[in-house]
C-alpha positions in Angstrom: -54.3 18.1 45.9 -55.6 19.7 49.1 -59.2 20.5 48.3 -58.2 24.0 47.4 -59.3 25.4 43.8 -55.6 25.7 42.5 -52.9 25.3 45.1 -52.4 23.4 48.6 -53.4 26.0 51.1 -55.6 28.1 48.5 -58.8 27.8 50.9 -57.8 28.0 54.7 -59.8 25.0 55.9 -60.4 27.1 59.5 -62.4 29.9 57.0 -66.3 29.5 57.3 -67.2 29.7 53.4 -70.8 29.9 54.5 -70.3 33.4 56.1 -71.4 36.6 53.9 -68.1 38.5 52.5 -69.2 41.8 53.7 -70.9 41.2 57.3 -71.7 43.4 60.6 -71.4 40.4 62.6 -68.7 41.4 65.8 -65.2 40.2 64.7 -65.7 40.6 60.9 -64.1 43.3 60.9 -66.3 45.3 59.0 -68.3 46.4 61.8 -67.2 50.1 61.3 -67.2 50.6 57.7 -71.0 51.5 56.4 -72.0 48.7 54.0 -74.7 50.3 51.7 -77.6 47.8 51.3 -78.9 46.8 47.7 -82.2 45.9 47.3 -83.0 44.0 44.3 -86.5 43.9 43.1 -88.1 40.5 42.2 -88.2 39.4 38.7 -91.6 39.4 37.1 -91.5 35.3 37.4 -91.0 35.7 40.9 -93.8 38.0 42.0 -97.7 37.0 42.0 -98.1 36.0 38.8 -98.0 39.5 37.4 -101.5 40.7 38.5 -99.7 43.6 40.1 -97.9 44.1 36.5 -101.9 44.4 35.2 -102.9 46.6 37.8 -100.5 49.1 37.1 -100.7 48.6 33.4 -104.7 49.1 33.8 -103.9 52.9 35.9 -100.9 54.1 33.3 -102.4 56.8 31.3 -105.0 58.0 34.3 -102.7 60.9 36.2 -102.2 62.3 32.5 -106.0 61.9 31.6 -106.5 65.0 34.5 -103.9 67.0 33.0 -105.5 66.6 29.8 -108.8 68.4 31.0 -106.3 71.7 30.6 -104.0 70.6 28.0 -106.9 68.8 26.0 -104.2 67.7 22.8 -102.6 65.1 25.6 -105.6 63.1 26.0 -104.7 60.9 23.0 -101.2 60.6 24.4 -102.8 59.5 27.9 -105.2 56.7 26.5 -102.6 55.4 24.1 -100.3 55.0 27.3 -102.7 52.8 29.1 -103.6 50.7 26.1 -99.5 50.0 25.4 -99.0 49.4 29.0 -102.2 46.7 28.7 -101.4 45.3 25.8 -97.8 45.0 26.5 -99.1 43.1 30.3 -100.9 41.0 28.0 -98.4 39.7 25.8 -97.9 36.3 24.8 -94.8 36.7 23.0 -91.5 38.1 24.6 -93.2 38.7 27.5 -90.4 39.7 29.8 -89.4 42.2 27.1 -92.9 43.3 26.8 -93.0 43.7 30.6 -90.4 45.9 30.7 -91.8 47.7 27.9 -94.9 48.5 30.3 -92.4 49.9 32.7 -90.9 52.4 30.1 -94.2 53.4 29.1 -94.9 54.0 33.0 -92.0 56.1 33.2 -93.0 58.1 30.0 -96.1 58.8 31.5 -94.5 60.3 34.8 -91.9 62.3 32.7 -94.7 63.9 30.7 -96.2 64.8 33.9 -93.1 66.9 35.7 -93.2 68.5 32.2 -93.7 72.0 32.4 -95.4 73.7 29.7 -96.6 70.9 27.4 -99.2 73.0 25.9 -96.4 75.0 24.0 -95.0 71.6 22.8 -98.0 70.1 20.6 -95.4 69.1 18.0 -93.8 67.0 20.3 -96.3 65.6 21.7 -97.6 64.7 18.4 -94.7 62.9 17.7 -94.7 60.7 21.2 -98.5 59.7 20.0 -97.5 58.9 17.0 -94.6 56.4 18.1 -97.1 55.3 20.9 -99.4 54.2 18.1 -97.0 52.5 16.6 -95.8 51.0 19.6 -99.6 49.9 20.3 -99.5 48.4 17.1 -96.5 46.1 18.1 -97.9 45.4 21.3 -101.0 44.2 20.3 -99.0 41.6 17.7 -97.3 40.6 20.4 -100.6 39.3 22.1 -101.0 36.8 19.1 -98.8 33.1 19.7 -97.8 32.9 16.2 -96.7 36.3 15.4 -92.7 36.5 15.2 -92.7 33.4 13.5 -94.8 34.7 10.6 -93.0 38.1 10.8 -90.0 36.1 10.1 -91.6 34.4 6.9 -93.4 37.5 5.9 -89.7 39.4 6.4 -87.8 36.4 4.4 -90.6 36.5 1.3 -89.8 40.0 0.9 -86.0 39.9 0.6 
């Protein structure tokens, strides 16, 4: 065996295995090829322990509340958005899933803020409100440590 992965000479001993595959370094042969830089966002566990997540969750719904001054039936939706995001940020069960759900809730607020003629879509807004009420109930339960176990026990007793 020659230290390669599959056959003699598979890896050229003179190759610098520590250098990146795509580099702008002189002599790398890729200097004239534009390389898109991909920014990876830090996961929740790599950040400040969630302080920013909690702060963002606390702000969720505030912008929509401003719109609700002109479209009153948006007010309950705005409050629910904030409550769901806060509960998701405080979850102790399925933490990362709940944090991701909080991001979806923040995105939902942005969609509602960009929507036009919401005052003419009371039925749809009512459906969103009902779905958020269900989401709040679920996120509140995720704040209780033994929730999933009790859920599965109750579910198994039903069948």
